[in-house]
N, C-alpha and C positions, 0 to 999 in steps of 0.2 A: 504494499500499500504506500503510495506517495503520502509521506509524513509532513506535517508542520513543523515539527520539531528537528531542524537541518536538513541537510539532503538526503536523507536515508532512503533508498528503494529497495523493496522487496526482490532478492534474489531471482526469484522463480516468476517475475513479471514481464510479459513482452508486449510488443507492438500490438498483436491480436488481443491480446487482455487488456489493452488500455481500450481499443474500440470496445470491448464488451463492456468495459466500465461506462463508457459514455453512454451505452443503450441501455445499462440499467440504472443508471444516474436518472434518463430522461423518464424511465418506466415508472420510478418511483415517486418522481416529482408530480406527473401527469396523472397516474393512474391510484397511487396510494395514498401520499401526503394528503389530499386534498379531501378523502373520507375518513381520516383516523377517529375522529371524535365519534363518526356515526357507529362505525365499527363497536368501537370501545362500548357503547352504549348497548348495542343490538349482541356482543359478545359472539361474533363471527364476521366474516368477511365476505363480501358478494361473490357470487359464482364466475361473474364477469371478468372478476380480476383475474382470474386462472385461465380463463379461456383467451385473456389477453398475452398473459404471460408465455402462453404455449404458441400463440400467433408470433410471437418474438424469437420463441426458441430458448427462452430463460428457463424452463421447466428441463430440456433436454440436454443441455450443455456439455454433462458429463457422462452419458449414456451412450451403448452401442450405436452406432448408424445402423445396423440389421434390425434394430426395435424401433427407429424412429426418432435415435437421439443424434447428438453432433458430433459424437466421437471424441470429445473432450477430456479431461483430467479434473483432477480435484482442484487444482487451481482454479479453473474457470468458475467452479461453485464458491471457492474464497470470494473471489472480486464481486459477486452478487450479494455474498453475505454482509459485505462489508462496506457497501453502496444501502444496503437495509440497514445497519447501524448508522450511517450516515443520516437515513430520514427519520431516524428514531421509531422505526417500525417493527413490531413484533406480532400484528395481525395476520399478516400475510406468512403462513407457516412454511416457510421455504425448508427450514431446517427438518421436520419432523415431516411434511408432507412430499420432499423432493430428495432430500439426502437420507433420511432413517429408515423411514417403512420402503421406498423403492429398492433401497440398497440390500434389506433383508429378502427380498423378494427376488434379486438378481444372484445373492449369493445362495438361497435357498432352493429356489425353483428350477424346473426341469427347463429345456429349450422350449417346450411347446408352453409352458406355463408360463414363460417370462412374454413370449410372444401373443399370448393372449391378452395379459392383462397392463404391459407395461406401457405399448404405443398410445392406448388413450389417456394414461397418465402423464405422459409426455406432452400430449396434445393441450392438455388442461380439462378434457372432458370427464374426467375422472379422477377422484381425491381418493388416497389411500391412507387408512389410520392404521396402526399398530397396537393391539391391544394385549399385552402383556401384564404390566402391575394390575395387583389385586389389592382388595381392603386390608389384607394381611400380610401380603408379599410385595415389596417394594424392590430394594436392592437384591434382595436375594430371591432371584426368580427360581432357583433349582426347588424351593419350597410352594410352587404355586400349586392350587387345587382345583381350577377348572377342568371338568373331565370332558375325554372324547372316546365314547364308544361305538364299536365298528356293528351295525346293524346290516348285513347284505352290502348293497353298494352305497352305502351310507355311513356317514358318523355323526354320532347325535350329541351337540355339545351342551354341555348344562355349567355356569358357575357365572362368577360375577367379575368385572373389572373396574379399576378406579383410576381415576388422574387421564384417561385418556384423550389425547391430543385429536380433533377434527372428529371426535365421536359423534357427534350429532351431523354434521355436514357430509362426511365422507359417503360415496358410493360402496368401497371396498373396505374390508379388514380383515388385517392378518391376526387370526386369534393363535393364541399360545396356549395349549391345554396338554392335559396328562392322560396318555395312552396306554402305557406299561408300566404301572409298579411306581414307586418312590423314587426321588432323586433325580438328577439331571437326566440320566439316560432315559426318564420315561416321558422325556417333553417333546412333544410335535406342532408343528405350526399349519395352522390352516387357514386358506381364503375364503370369506365368507362376503358373498354377493348379495348385498342387504335387499335389495329388490327382488330376490327370489327366494328368500327364506322368510319363516315367520317366527316370532321367539326370541327376536333380538330386538332387546328393549333399551331404549336409550333414556336414562335420567333427566333431570332439566342439567341444563349448563350449568355447572358450578362457579360461582363467585369466588374471585381469587385476588391477593393483594397485588398483582401485576399482571400483566400480558392479557388484559382485559378483553382485546378485539380477537383472541385466539378461542375457539370454542375447546374446553375441557369436560368431559363427562363422566358418569359413573355407567356403566353398560352390565345390562342381565341377559343371561344367555339361557333361555328356557326350553328345553329341547330344541335347537336348531339344529336342523338338518342339513348337511352340507354333502354333495357328492364325494364318494372315495377319491375321484381323481383331482379335489379341491385340497389333497393332504401334499403340500407344498415338499417337492424333492421326490415324492412318491414312496418314501420311507419313513415307518416310524421312528420316533427316538432320536433325530437328528436336531431338534429344535434348539436345544442348549447351546450346543456347539455353534451353530450359526449365529444364535444371536451373540454370542461372546465374540465372532468375528468381526461383527458390524460394531461392537463397543469401540474398538478402535477409534474407528473414524468418527464417530459421535463425538466419543471424548475431545477430540481434536478439534472437532466442529464448535463446541462449547468453549473452548479455550479461544477458538479464532473470534467467535461474537463478542466473548468477554473483552477481549483487547480492543477490538475494532469500535464496540460502545464506548470504552473508557475512552480512547482517543477521540472520540468525537466529542464526550462529555468535557474534557482537557479543553479542548478548540473553543465550546461554547463559554465555557467558564473564564479562559483569557479574554474572550471578547466583552464578557460582562466586567470583571474586575477592572478591565482599562477604560469604562466609560462610567462605570458607576462613580458617583461624587460622595466624600464623608468628610467632615471636619475640612471642608477646603482642599481637599485632594482627593485622589481616586484611591481605590482599593489597591491598584498595582502597586500605589507609592508606598504602601505599608510592607515592611520587611516580612513579616508573617506571610502575607500574601505571596510574596515572591518564595520563600522557602518552603512553602505547602506545595505550591505549585511545581517546584524544581523537584521536590522529592517524588511527587505523582508520576512527574515525566518521566524520571529514572526508572521508575519501576514500570511503566507501561514500556519503555524502550527494553528492557532486559525481557519483557515477555514476549514483544513481539519479534525480538532476533530469535528466541528460544522456538516460537512457535514458526518461525518462516523456516527455521532448518529442517524442522518435522515437515514442513509442505513442502520443501524442497524435495527430501529424502522420498516422501511418498509419491511426487510426480513424477521423479526419476526411475523409481521402481528398485532402486538400489539400498539395501539395508533400510529398508522402510520401518515406520515408528511401531515400537513394540507396544505392548497392552501397558507396560508400567512406564514407558513414556509420555504415552497417550494419557495416563490417568496426572501424570506428573504436571503436564501443560493445563488439564483441565481444572487439578486442584489449585495450582499457583495463579492462573490467570483469573480465574472467578473468584479469590480472594483477594487478589489485587482489584478486580473490578470493584467487589464492593467496599474495599478501602477508598479507593480512589475517588469514585463517585459520592460517596459520604462526605470527603472533603469537600467536592466540588458543592455540593448543597450548602455545606455550611459558609461559602464564601459567597453562595447568592443570597444567604440571609431569608428571609421571610418568603421571598419570591421562590426560592426554590423547594418551598412545601406546596406550592399551587401547582394541582394537576395540569394546568393549562400550558404552564413552561416545560419544555422538552427534558430538564436536568431534572424535575420530579419524577417524570415517565423512566428516564434510564434506570433512576434508582429502584422505582417499584416493580420494573422488569429484571431488574438485576437478582434479585433476593432468590429467586427459584435455581439459579445457576449453580449454587454449589449444593442444591440438594437433587438434581435429575441427572440422568447418566450416571448414576451410582453417586449416592452422596460423599463428600468430602472426608468423610471420617472413615467410610468404608475403603474408600479408594488410598487412601494413605496405609491401609491394613495391607491391601495388595502391593503396594510399593514396597511395603516393608518386608515382605516375603521374599523379596530378591536380594535381601541386604545380608 
């Protein structure tokens, strides 16, 4: 990302990515920013935005051309996420709807399954949710209780899911369920086509601290019957391993959005303190302001260089980031995000507490970053296992 703080440029950036950045910035300025207040009130984004993103090719930038994608790589996704952070938006669920759930489909599904379900997702015609978390099962996925019982040519799903992003607005849902015994080896993944089943019941959209424009729901599965051919990969018991594989990119993605959001928060704060007058001088004239922002910029730059190195390795395909490194990035960057944005709110004073100001939105949206994708406490445990 081009940085306000010196002449640093991410090493994975190219001229092609510069052009993508321009397209993405225009998309957010025209199709997203003007509607943010509406989406926060209704708690979901309009379907037309997904279709527009599909027309512009923003959904399929990193997916294979044989499925309707554009054959790019993770760096293409990063550019779009950075521009979304610049727009102070979390309503358009790019991370869960474009990177998270579809990545699981690609990692798990057979070529026939991917060819059936991925192209309409890339076109923005279908929205895919990923239903794994349960009321009593968060980070510890291997303890999930939802069951899938084989009956002839169908599986019958029963259970409940909690905190499911796109739970109400999605057309498709990947559901993690237990097929054979306890533990990780008993978990399988199923594609549920919501318009073709009964018993898939969505509770009301949950009220959250932040990310108000992103629908998050509780789901009840009451004898939901899906064809046996909807078992992703065609093999029972492979769900847990595939979910773990997808977590590396998910956690790196949380780190990316954390740093990009924090960089933007600092830009907004710098602009504010250099204009805000107090005691016949600007806030910037106070030494405390300079010190706080100098500390913040330093922490964010460290995070930026770290994640850029991981992005570079992932793009090159040489020595890709390990699960531990992705966990380190997620923990460090989300903690820095919370700490620095809190400092920025403090420098905004009372205005920073007003929801109409982007800095307030940044803070409300940031709190979840230390929780989802594996809570930071659990990820520290994961990191420690390699010590």
